[in-house]
CHARMM-style PDB file with segment names, atoms N, HN, CA, C and O in Angstrom:
ATOM      1  N   UNK     1      56.064  19.793-189.007  1.00  0.00      PROA
ATOM      2  CA  UNK     1      55.554  19.739-187.789  1.00  0.00      PROA
ATOM      3  C   UNK     1      56.232  21.218-187.134  1.00  0.00      PROA
ATOM      4  O   UNK     1      56.960  21.805-187.935  1.00  0.00      PROA
ATOM      5  N   UNK     2      56.081  21.835-185.859  1.00  0.00      PROA
ATOM      6  HN  UNK     2      55.489  21.359-185.209  1.00  0.00      PROA
ATOM      7  CA  UNK     2      56.574  22.328-185.068  1.00  0.00      PROA
ATOM      8  C   UNK     2      56.955  21.435-183.602  1.00  0.00      PROA
ATOM      9  O   UNK     2      56.503  20.370-183.181  1.00  0.00      PROA
ATOM     10  N   UNK     3      57.884  22.279-183.101  1.00  0.00      PROA
ATOM     11  HN  UNK     3      58.251  23.144-183.443  1.00  0.00      PROA
ATOM     12  CA  UNK     3      58.006  21.475-181.924  1.00  0.00      PROA
ATOM     13  C   UNK     3      57.778  22.653-180.416  1.00  0.00      PROA
ATOM     14  O   UNK     3      57.475  23.816-180.681  1.00  0.00      PROA
ATOM     15  N   UNK     4      57.898  22.362-179.356  1.00  0.00      PROA
ATOM     16  HN  UNK     4      58.143  21.417-179.141  1.00  0.00      PROA
ATOM     17  CA  UNK     4      57.798  23.466-178.396  1.00  0.00      PROA
ATOM     18  C   UNK     4      58.557  22.405-177.262  1.00  0.00      PROA
ATOM     19  O   UNK     4      58.262  21.279-176.860  1.00  0.00      PROA
ATOM     20  N   UNK     5      59.353  23.075-177.049  1.00  0.00      PROA
ATOM     21  HN  UNK     5      59.592  23.989-177.376  1.00  0.00      PROA
ATOM     22  CA  UNK     5      60.155  23.324-176.130  1.00  0.00      PROA
ATOM     23  C   UNK     5      59.919  23.739-175.094  1.00  0.00      PROA
ATOM     24  O   UNK     5      59.398  24.848-175.213  1.00  0.00      PROA
ATOM     25  N   UNK     6      60.070  23.302-173.620  1.00  0.00      PROA
ATOM     26  HN  UNK     6      60.493  22.401-173.523  1.00  0.00      PROA
ATOM     27  CA  UNK     6      59.358  23.626-172.552  1.00  0.00      PROA
ATOM     28  C   UNK     6      60.926  23.294-171.419  1.00  0.00      PROA
ATOM     29  O   UNK     6      61.483  22.222-171.655  1.00  0.00      PROA
ATOM     30  N   UNK     7      61.578  24.209-170.244  1.00  0.00      PROA
ATOM     31  HN  UNK     7      61.126  25.080-170.053  1.00  0.00      PROA
ATOM     32  CA  UNK     7      62.241  24.152-169.771  1.00  0.00      PROA
ATOM     33  C   UNK     7      61.522  25.045-168.695  1.00  0.00      PROA
ATOM     34  O   UNK     7      61.073  26.181-168.849  1.00  0.00      PROA
ATOM     35  N   UNK     8      61.521  24.130-167.385  1.00  0.00      PROA
ATOM     36  HN  UNK     8      61.886  23.208-167.260  1.00  0.00      PROA
ATOM     37  CA  UNK     8      61.230  24.148-166.040  1.00  0.00      PROA
ATOM     38  C   UNK     8      62.027  23.879-165.198  1.00  0.00      PROA
ATOM     39  O   UNK     8      63.065  23.247-165.396  1.00  0.00      PROA
ATOM     40  N   UNK     9      61.540  24.452-163.844  1.00  0.00      PROA
ATOM     41  HN  UNK     9      60.697  24.966-163.683  1.00  0.00      PROA
ATOM     42  CA  UNK     9      62.154  24.355-162.854  1.00  0.00      PROA
ATOM     43  C   UNK     9      62.413  24.970-161.621  1.00  0.00      PROA
ATOM     44  O   UNK     9      61.421  25.582-162.015  1.00  0.00      PROA
ATOM     45  N   UNK    10      62.757  25.475-160.439  1.00  0.00      PROA
ATOM     46  HN  UNK    10      63.564  24.978-160.120  1.00  0.00      PROA
ATOM     47  CA  UNK    10      62.769  26.193-159.358  1.00  0.00      PROA
ATOM     48  C   UNK    10      64.287  27.190-159.672  1.00  0.00      PROA
ATOM     49  O   UNK    10      65.304  26.748-160.205  1.00  0.00      PROA
ATOM     50  N   UNK    11      64.147  28.152-159.337  1.00  0.00      PROA
ATOM     51  HN  UNK    11      63.321  28.512-158.904  1.00  0.00      PROA
ATOM     52  CA  UNK    11      64.538  29.341-159.534  1.00  0.00      PROA
ATOM     53  C   UNK    11      66.256  29.025-159.342  1.00  0.00      PROA
ATOM     54  O   UNK    11      66.693  27.988-158.844  1.00  0.00      PROA
ATOM     55  N   UNK    12      66.751  29.692-159.642  1.00  0.00      PROA
ATOM     56  HN  UNK    12      66.396  30.535-160.047  1.00  0.00      PROA
ATOM     57  CA  UNK    12      68.041  29.426-159.782  1.00  0.00      PROA
ATOM     58  C   UNK    12      68.666  28.077-160.019  1.00  0.00      PROA
ATOM     59  O   UNK    12      69.799  27.799-159.627  1.00  0.00      PROA
ATOM     60  N   UNK    13      67.770  27.134-160.770  1.00  0.00      PROA
ATOM     61  HN  UNK    13      66.849  27.360-161.088  1.00  0.00      PROA
ATOM     62  CA  UNK    13      68.779  25.612-161.420  1.00  0.00      PROA
ATOM     63  C   UNK    13      68.771  26.048-162.631  1.00  0.00      PROA
ATOM     64  O   UNK    13      68.374  25.260-163.490  1.00  0.00      PROA
ATOM     65  N   UNK    14      69.221  27.469-163.063  1.00  0.00      PROA
ATOM     66  HN  UNK    14      69.544  28.108-162.365  1.00  0.00      PROA
ATOM     67  CA  UNK    14      69.779  27.545-165.121  1.00  0.00      PROA
ATOM     68  C   UNK    14      69.267  27.701-165.254  1.00  0.00      PROA
ATOM     69  O   UNK    14      69.318  28.919-165.420  1.00  0.00      PROA
ATOM     70  N   UNK    15      67.690  27.137-165.515  1.00  0.00      PROA
ATOM     71  HN  UNK    15      67.650  26.147-165.381  1.00  0.00      PROA
ATOM     72  CA  UNK    15      66.699  27.780-166.303  1.00  0.00      PROA
ATOM     73  C   UNK    15      67.334  28.655-167.396  1.00  0.00      PROA
ATOM     74  O   UNK    15      68.022  28.075-168.237  1.00  0.00      PROA
ATOM     75  N   UNK    16      67.206  29.740-167.462  1.00  0.00      PROA
ATOM     76  HN  UNK    16      66.647  30.210-166.780  1.00  0.00      PROA
ATOM     77  CA  UNK    16      67.460  31.046-167.987  1.00  0.00      PROA
ATOM     78  C   UNK    16      68.440  30.205-169.262  1.00  0.00      PROA
ATOM     79  O   UNK    16      68.145  29.796-170.385  1.00  0.00      PROA
ATOM     80  N   UNK    17      70.036  30.189-168.262  1.00  0.00      PROA
ATOM     81  HN  UNK    17      70.276  30.522-167.350  1.00  0.00      PROA
ATOM     82  CA  UNK    17      71.354  29.729-169.020  1.00  0.00      PROA
ATOM     83  C   UNK    17      71.353  28.232-170.551  1.00  0.00      PROA
ATOM     84  O   UNK    17      72.063  27.990-171.528  1.00  0.00      PROA
ATOM     85  N   UNK    18      70.184  27.648-169.946  1.00  0.00      PROA
ATOM     86  HN  UNK    18      69.608  27.844-169.153  1.00  0.00      PROA
ATOM     87  CA  UNK    18      70.168  26.193-170.524  1.00  0.00      PROA
ATOM     88  C   UNK    18      68.952  27.209-171.747  1.00  0.00      PROA
ATOM     89  O   UNK    18      69.235  27.097-172.940  1.00  0.00      PROA
ATOM     90  N   UNK    19      68.010  27.895-171.476  1.00  0.00      PROA
ATOM     91  HN  UNK    19      67.780  27.986-170.507  1.00  0.00      PROA
ATOM     92  CA  UNK    19      66.712  28.653-172.846  1.00  0.00      PROA
ATOM     93  C   UNK    19      67.735  28.497-173.881  1.00  0.00      PROA
ATOM     94  O   UNK    19      67.935  27.670-174.771  1.00  0.00      PROA
ATOM     95  N   UNK    20      68.659  30.187-173.235  1.00  0.00      PROA
ATOM     96  HN  UNK    20      68.496  30.859-172.512  1.00  0.00      PROA
ATOM     97  CA  UNK    20      69.473  30.428-173.622  1.00  0.00      PROA
ATOM     98  C   UNK    20      70.525  29.089-175.056  1.00  0.00      PROA
ATOM     99  O   UNK    20      70.429  29.152-176.282  1.00  0.00      PROA
ATOM    100  N   UNK    21      71.088  28.431-174.517  1.00  0.00      PROA
ATOM    101  HN  UNK    21      71.166  28.381-173.521  1.00  0.00      PROA
ATOM    102  CA  UNK    21      71.546  27.220-175.396  1.00  0.00      PROA
ATOM    103  C   UNK    21      70.556  26.333-176.264  1.00  0.00      PROA
ATOM    104  O   UNK    21      70.800  25.624-177.240  1.00  0.00      PROA
ATOM    105  N   UNK    22      69.595  26.542-175.734  1.00  0.00      PROA
ATOM    106  HN  UNK    22      69.396  27.118-174.941  1.00  0.00      PROA
ATOM    107  CA  UNK    22      68.575  26.062-176.422  1.00  0.00      PROA
ATOM    108  C   UNK    22      67.971  26.984-177.776  1.00  0.00      PROA
ATOM    109  O   UNK    22      67.396  26.614-178.799  1.00  0.00      PROA
ATOM    110  N   UNK    23      68.133  27.529-177.580  1.00  0.00      PROA
ATOM    111  HN  UNK    23      68.600  27.830-176.749  1.00  0.00      PROA
ATOM    112  CA  UNK    23      67.780  28.972-178.696  1.00  0.00      PROA
ATOM    113  C   UNK    23      68.738  29.431-179.323  1.00  0.00      PROA
ATOM    114  O   UNK    23      68.482  30.058-180.351  1.00  0.00      PROA
ATOM    115  N   UNK    24      69.698  29.316-179.036  1.00  0.00      PROA
ATOM    116  HN  UNK    24      69.906  28.807-178.201  1.00  0.00      PROA
ATOM    117  CA  UNK    24      70.928  29.298-180.511  1.00  0.00      PROA
ATOM    118  C   UNK    24      71.058  27.767-181.603  1.00  0.00      PROA
ATOM    119  O   UNK    24      71.059  27.617-182.825  1.00  0.00      PROA
ATOM    120  N   UNK    25      71.143  26.964-180.610  1.00  0.00      PROA
ATOM    121  HN  UNK    25      71.143  27.086-179.618  1.00  0.00      PROA
ATOM    122  CA  UNK    25      71.075  25.423-181.635  1.00  0.00      PROA
ATOM    123  C   UNK    25      70.083  25.738-181.777  1.00  0.00      PROA
ATOM    124  O   UNK    25      70.073  26.079-182.960  1.00  0.00      PROA
ATOM    125  N   UNK    26      68.965  25.916-181.324  1.00  0.00      PROA
ATOM    126  HN  UNK    26      68.972  25.639-180.363  1.00  0.00      PROA
ATOM    127  CA  UNK    26      67.208  26.038-182.341  1.00  0.00      PROA
ATOM    128  C   UNK    26      66.818  26.706-183.596  1.00  0.00      PROA
ATOM    129  O   UNK    26      65.980  26.706-184.497  1.00  0.00      PROA
ATOM    130  N   UNK    27      68.131  27.406-183.057  1.00  0.00      PROA
ATOM    131  HN  UNK    27      68.812  27.406-182.324  1.00  0.00      PROA
ATOM    132  CA  UNK    27      67.971  29.331-184.025  1.00  0.00      PROA
ATOM    133  C   UNK    27      66.326  29.595-183.720  1.00  0.00      PROA
ATOM    134  O   UNK    27      65.564  29.313-184.645  1.00  0.00      PROA
ATOM    135  N   UNK    28      65.648  30.210-182.262  1.00  0.00      PROA
ATOM    136  HN  UNK    28      66.267  30.440-181.511  1.00  0.00      PROA
ATOM    137  CA  UNK    28      64.984  30.781-182.088  1.00  0.00      PROA
ATOM    138  C   UNK    28      64.879  31.742-180.810  1.00  0.00      PROA
ATOM    139  O   UNK    28      65.809  32.497-180.523  1.00  0.00      PROA
ATOM    140  N   UNK    29      63.673  31.677-180.039  1.00  0.00      PROA
ATOM    141  HN  UNK    29      62.918  31.064-180.271  1.00  0.00      PROA
ATOM    142  CA  UNK    29      63.168  33.192-179.894  1.00  0.00      PROA
ATOM    143  C   UNK    29      62.808  32.814-178.058  1.00  0.00      PROA
ATOM    144  O   UNK    29      61.970  31.916-178.129  1.00  0.00      PROA
ATOM    145  N   UNK    30      63.020  33.046-176.851  1.00  0.00      PROA
ATOM    146  HN  UNK    30      63.701  33.776-176.793  1.00  0.00      PROA
ATOM    147  CA  UNK    30      62.385  33.184-175.981  1.00  0.00      PROA
ATOM    148  C   UNK    30      61.327  33.533-175.211  1.00  0.00      PROA
ATOM    149  O   UNK    30      61.333  34.603-174.601  1.00  0.00      PROA
ATOM    150  N   UNK    31      60.027  32.447-175.132  1.00  0.00      PROA
ATOM    151  HN  UNK    31      60.022  31.578-175.627  1.00  0.00      PROA
ATOM    152  CA  UNK    31      59.111  33.143-174.140  1.00  0.00      PROA
ATOM    153  C   UNK    31      58.689  32.969-173.070  1.00  0.00      PROA
ATOM    154  O   UNK    31      57.992  32.004-172.758  1.00  0.00      PROA
ATOM    155  N   UNK    32      59.051  33.908-172.293  1.00  0.00      PROA
ATOM    156  HN  UNK    32      59.617  34.692-172.546  1.00  0.00      PROA
ATOM    157  CA  UNK    32      58.777  33.547-170.565  1.00  0.00      PROA
ATOM    158  C   UNK    32      57.209  33.439-170.093  1.00  0.00      PROA
ATOM    159  O   UNK    32      56.289  34.205-170.379  1.00  0.00      PROA
ATOM    160  N   UNK    33      57.190  32.543-169.482  1.00  0.00      PROA
ATOM    161  HN  UNK    33      57.937  31.920-169.249  1.00  0.00      PROA
ATOM    162  CA  UNK    33      56.053  31.989-169.018  1.00  0.00      PROA
ATOM    163  C   UNK    33      56.005  31.624-167.610  1.00  0.00      PROA
ATOM    164  O   UNK    33      55.439  30.674-167.069  1.00  0.00      PROA
ATOM    165  N   UNK    34      56.912  32.833-166.985  1.00  0.00      PROA
ATOM    166  HN  UNK    34      57.372  33.604-167.424  1.00  0.00      PROA
ATOM    167  CA  UNK    34      56.997  32.951-165.495  1.00  0.00      PROA
ATOM    168  C   UNK    34      55.106  32.939-164.497  1.00  0.00      PROA
ATOM    169  O   UNK    34      54.011  33.213-164.987  1.00  0.00      PROA
ATOM    170  N   UNK    35      55.314  32.671-163.588  1.00  0.00      PROA
ATOM    171  HN  UNK    35      56.204  32.449-163.190  1.00  0.00      PROA
ATOM    172  CA  UNK    35      54.332  32.541-162.551  1.00  0.00      PROA
ATOM    173  C   UNK    35      54.154  34.022-162.752  1.00  0.00      PROA
ATOM    174  O   UNK    35      53.412  34.592-163.552  1.00  0.00      PROA
ATOM    175  N   UNK    36      55.360  34.762-161.462  1.00  0.00      PROA
ATOM    176  HN  UNK    36      55.962  34.299-160.812  1.00  0.00      PROA
ATOM    177  CA  UNK    36      54.971  35.949-160.959  1.00  0.00      PROA
ATOM    178  C   UNK    36      54.921  36.566-161.555  1.00  0.00      PROA
ATOM    179  O   UNK    36      54.280  37.498-161.070  1.00  0.00      PROA
ATOM    180  N   UNK    37      55.415  36.906-163.171  1.00  0.00      PROA
ATOM    181  HN  UNK    37      55.936  36.149-163.565  1.00  0.00      PROA
ATOM    182  CA  UNK    37      55.182  38.330-164.279  1.00  0.00      PROA
ATOM    183  C   UNK    37      54.428  38.950-164.038  1.00  0.00      PROA
ATOM    184  O   UNK    37      54.680  40.090-163.648  1.00  0.00      PROA
ATOM    185  N   UNK    38      53.161  38.495-164.156  1.00  0.00      PROA
ATOM    186  HN  UNK    38      52.957  37.569-164.472  1.00  0.00      PROA
ATOM    187  CA  UNK    38      52.250  38.833-163.274  1.00  0.00      PROA
ATOM    188  C   UNK    38      52.234  40.251-162.123  1.00  0.00      PROA
ATOM    189  O   UNK    38      51.278  40.943-161.772  1.00  0.00      PROA
ATOM    190  N   UNK    39      53.162  40.302-161.875  1.00  0.00      PROA
ATOM    191  HN  UNK    39      53.939  39.741-162.160  1.00  0.00      PROA
ATOM    192  CA  UNK    39      53.534  41.569-160.478  1.00  0.00      PROA
ATOM    193  C   UNK    39      54.401  42.447-160.835  1.00  0.00      PROA
ATOM    194  O   UNK    39      55.608  42.295-160.643  1.00  0.00      PROA
ATOM    195  N   UNK    40      53.909  43.412-161.365  1.00  0.00      PROA
ATOM    196  HN  UNK    40      52.929  43.535-161.520  1.00  0.00      PROA
ATOM    197  CA  UNK    40      54.678  45.078-162.001  1.00  0.00      PROA
ATOM    198  C   UNK    40      55.443  45.596-160.595  1.00  0.00      PROA
ATOM    199  O   UNK    40      55.048  46.144-159.566  1.00  0.00      PROA
ATOM    200  N   UNK    41      57.277  44.944-161.294  1.00  0.00      PROA
ATOM    201  HN  UNK    41      57.598  44.499-162.129  1.00  0.00      PROA
ATOM    202  CA  UNK    41      58.349  45.995-160.253  1.00  0.00      PROA
ATOM    203  C   UNK    41      58.399  44.841-159.005  1.00  0.00      PROA
ATOM    204  O   UNK    41      59.372  44.822-158.251  1.00  0.00      PROA
ATOM    205  N   UNK    42      57.357  43.950-158.857  1.00  0.00      PROA
ATOM    206  HN  UNK    42      56.567  43.965-159.469  1.00  0.00      PROA
ATOM    207  CA  UNK    42      57.435  42.522-157.797  1.00  0.00      PROA
ATOM    208  C   UNK    42      58.984  41.996-158.217  1.00  0.00      PROA
ATOM    209  O   UNK    42      59.042  41.221-159.171  1.00  0.00      PROA
ATOM    210  N   UNK    43      60.328  42.407-157.502  1.00  0.00      PROA
ATOM    211  HN  UNK    43      60.281  43.036-156.727  1.00  0.00      PROA
ATOM    212  CA  UNK    43      61.203  40.525-157.856  1.00  0.00      PROA
ATOM    213  C   UNK    43      61.324  39.983-157.289  1.00  0.00      PROA
ATOM    214  O   UNK    43      62.234  39.200-157.558  1.00  0.00      PROA
ATOM    215  N   UNK    44      60.795  39.819-156.281  1.00  0.00      PROA
ATOM    216  HN  UNK    44      60.056  40.456-156.062  1.00  0.00      PROA
ATOM    217  CA  UNK    44      60.916  38.871-154.623  1.00  0.00      PROA
ATOM    218  C   UNK    44      60.776  36.986-155.337  1.00  0.00      PROA
ATOM    219  O   UNK    44      59.775  36.706-155.996  1.00  0.00      PROA
ATOM    220  N   UNK    45      61.283  36.482-155.220  1.00  0.00      PROA
ATOM    221  HN  UNK    45      62.097  36.710-154.684  1.00  0.00      PROA
ATOM    222  CA  UNK    45      60.359  34.975-155.894  1.00  0.00      PROA
ATOM    223  C   UNK    45      60.791  34.796-157.180  1.00  0.00      PROA
ATOM    224  O   UNK    45      60.621  33.648-157.589  1.00  0.00      PROA
ATOM    225  N   UNK    46      61.560  35.965-158.354  1.00  0.00      PROA
ATOM    226  HN  UNK    46      61.699  36.897-158.022  1.00  0.00      PROA
ATOM    227  CA  UNK    46      61.865  35.575-159.504  1.00  0.00      PROA
ATOM    228  C   UNK    46      63.391  35.755-159.443  1.00  0.00      PROA
ATOM    229  O   UNK    46      63.991  36.085-158.420  1.00  0.00      PROA
ATOM    230  N   UNK    47      63.992  35.495-160.695  1.00  0.00      PROA
ATOM    231  HN  UNK    47      63.505  35.226-161.526  1.00  0.00      PROA
ATOM    232  CA  UNK    47      65.186  36.117-161.519  1.00  0.00      PROA
ATOM    233  C   UNK    47      65.361  36.426-162.569  1.00  0.00      PROA
ATOM    234  O   UNK    47      65.583  35.646-163.495  1.00  0.00      PROA
ATOM    235  N   UNK    48      65.306  37.454-162.636  1.00  0.00      PROA
ATOM    236  HN  UNK    48      65.125  38.088-161.884  1.00  0.00      PROA
ATOM    237  CA  UNK    48      65.356  38.145-164.213  1.00  0.00      PROA
ATOM    238  C   UNK    48      66.588  37.899-165.021  1.00  0.00      PROA
ATOM    239  O   UNK    48      67.765  37.965-164.667  1.00  0.00      PROA
ATOM    240  N   UNK    49      66.068  37.599-166.187  1.00  0.00      PROA
ATOM    241  HN  UNK    49      65.112  37.545-166.475  1.00  0.00      PROA
ATOM    242  CA  UNK    49      67.884  37.515-167.235  1.00  0.00      PROA
ATOM    243  C   UNK    49      68.604  39.021-167.100  1.00  0.00      PROA
ATOM    244  O   UNK    49      67.883  40.007-167.258  1.00  0.00      PROA
ATOM    245  N   UNK    50      69.774  39.165-166.861  1.00  0.00      PROA
ATOM    246  HN  UNK    50      70.359  38.365-166.733  1.00  0.00      PROA
ATOM    247  CA  UNK    50      70.493  39.413-167.129  1.00  0.00      PROA
ATOM    248  C   UNK    50      70.459  40.574-168.115  1.00  0.00      PROA
ATOM    249  O   UNK    50      69.359  40.440-168.651  1.00  0.00      PROA
ATOM    250  N   UNK    51      71.012  41.571-168.618  1.00  0.00      PROA
ATOM    251  HN  UNK    51      71.905  41.680-168.182  1.00  0.00      PROA
ATOM    252  CA  UNK    51      71.128  42.137-169.917  1.00  0.00      PROA
ATOM    253  C   UNK    51      71.569  42.185-170.824  1.00  0.00      PROA
ATOM    254  O   UNK    51      71.216  42.824-171.815  1.00  0.00      PROA
ATOM    255  N   UNK    52      72.884  41.173-170.601  1.00  0.00      PROA
ATOM    256  HN  UNK    52      73.171  40.654-169.796  1.00  0.00      PROA
ATOM    257  CA  UNK    52      73.776  40.579-171.298  1.00  0.00      PROA
ATOM    258  C   UNK    52      72.721  38.984-172.161  1.00  0.00      PROA
ATOM    259  O   UNK    52      72.616  38.837-173.379  1.00  0.00      PROA
ATOM    260  N   UNK    53      72.163  38.126-171.195  1.00  0.00      PROA
ATOM    261  HN  UNK    53      72.248  38.246-170.206  1.00  0.00      PROA
ATOM    262  CA  UNK    53      71.077  37.180-170.941  1.00  0.00      PROA
ATOM    263  C   UNK    53      69.979  38.032-172.151  1.00  0.00      PROA
ATOM    264  O   UNK    53      69.617  37.548-173.223  1.00  0.00      PROA
ATOM    265  N   UNK    54      69.708  39.040-171.751  1.00  0.00      PROA
ATOM    266  HN  UNK    54      70.002  39.433-170.880  1.00  0.00      PROA
ATOM    267  CA  UNK    54      68.373  39.403-172.562  1.00  0.00      PROA
ATOM    268  C   UNK    54      68.998  39.742-173.876  1.00  0.00      PROA
ATOM    269  O   UNK    54      68.108  39.952-174.699  1.00  0.00      PROA
ATOM    270  N   UNK    55      70.846  39.945-174.656  1.00  0.00      PROA
ATOM    271  HN  UNK    55      71.569  39.775-173.986  1.00  0.00      PROA
ATOM    272  CA  UNK    55      70.342  40.662-175.393  1.00  0.00      PROA
ATOM    273  C   UNK    55      71.099  39.796-176.383  1.00  0.00      PROA
ATOM    274  O   UNK    55      71.585  40.255-177.417  1.00  0.00      PROA
ATOM    275  N   UNK    56      71.186  38.388-175.981  1.00  0.00      PROA
ATOM    276  HN  UNK    56      70.792  38.016-175.141  1.00  0.00      PROA
ATOM    277  CA  UNK    56      72.191  36.978-176.526  1.00  0.00      PROA
ATOM    278  C   UNK    56      70.903  36.594-177.730  1.00  0.00      PROA
ATOM    279  O   UNK    56      71.208  36.336-178.895  1.00  0.00      PROA
ATOM    280  N   UNK    57      69.376  36.605-177.223  1.00  0.00      PROA
ATOM    281  HN  UNK    57      69.128  36.815-176.278  1.00  0.00      PROA
ATOM    282  CA  UNK    57      68.583  35.224-177.770  1.00  0.00      PROA
ATOM    283  C   UNK    57      67.412  36.285-177.607  1.00  0.00      PROA
ATOM    284  O   UNK    57      67.377  36.890-176.535  1.00  0.00      PROA
ATOM    285  N   UNK    58      66.475  36.562-178.541  1.00  0.00      PROA
ATOM    286  HN  UNK    58      66.503  36.071-179.412  1.00  0.00      PROA
ATOM    287  CA  UNK    58      65.468  37.270-178.441  1.00  0.00      PROA
ATOM    288  C   UNK    58      64.975  37.043-177.360  1.00  0.00      PROA
ATOM    289  O   UNK    58      65.654  36.129-176.893  1.00  0.00      PROA
ATOM    290  N   UNK    59      63.737  37.471-176.238  1.00  0.00      PROA
ATOM    291  HN  UNK    59      63.186  38.213-176.618  1.00  0.00      PROA
ATOM    292  CA  UNK    59      62.879  37.259-175.136  1.00  0.00      PROA
ATOM    293  C   UNK    59      61.574  37.987-175.066  1.00  0.00      PROA
ATOM    294  O   UNK    59      61.464  39.196-174.864  1.00  0.00      PROA
ATOM    295  N   UNK    60      60.472  37.035-175.274  1.00  0.00      PROA
ATOM    296  HN  UNK    60      60.561  36.053-175.437  1.00  0.00      PROA
ATOM    297  CA  UNK    60      59.381  37.492-174.858  1.00  0.00      PROA
ATOM    298  C   UNK    60      58.303  37.708-173.480  1.00  0.00      PROA
ATOM    299  O   UNK    60      57.807  36.752-172.883  1.00  0.00      PROA
ATOM    300  N   UNK    61      58.147  38.639-173.247  1.00  0.00      PROA
ATOM    301  HN  UNK    61      58.550  39.416-173.732  1.00  0.00      PROA
ATOM    302  CA  UNK    61      56.995  37.968-172.409  1.00  0.00      PROA
ATOM    303  C   UNK    61      57.826  38.423-170.588  1.00  0.00      PROA
ATOM    304  O   UNK    61      57.333  38.054-169.522  1.00  0.00      PROA
ATOM    305  N   UNK    62      58.913  39.133-170.700  1.00  0.00      PROA
ATOM    306  HN  UNK    62      59.313  39.432-171.567  1.00  0.00      PROA
ATOM    307  CA  UNK    62      60.035  39.513-169.728  1.00  0.00      PROA
ATOM    308  C   UNK    62      59.651  40.466-169.018  1.00  0.00      PROA
ATOM    309  OT1 UNK    62      60.398  40.937-168.161  1.00  0.00      PROA
TER     310      UNK     62
END
């Protein structure tokens, strides 16, 4: 059986760091489901992962 782990919360609450720690511990990848991701080049209201965070674990849909 496969398990889906969902990390939710407000911007700047530490979701990205927690998701990276979980992904590394579970040997898996991260799929972003940010409600603002459909707005191209509109960083208002979002906090994109840093290049270092993106390099730590494979990310999808960022």
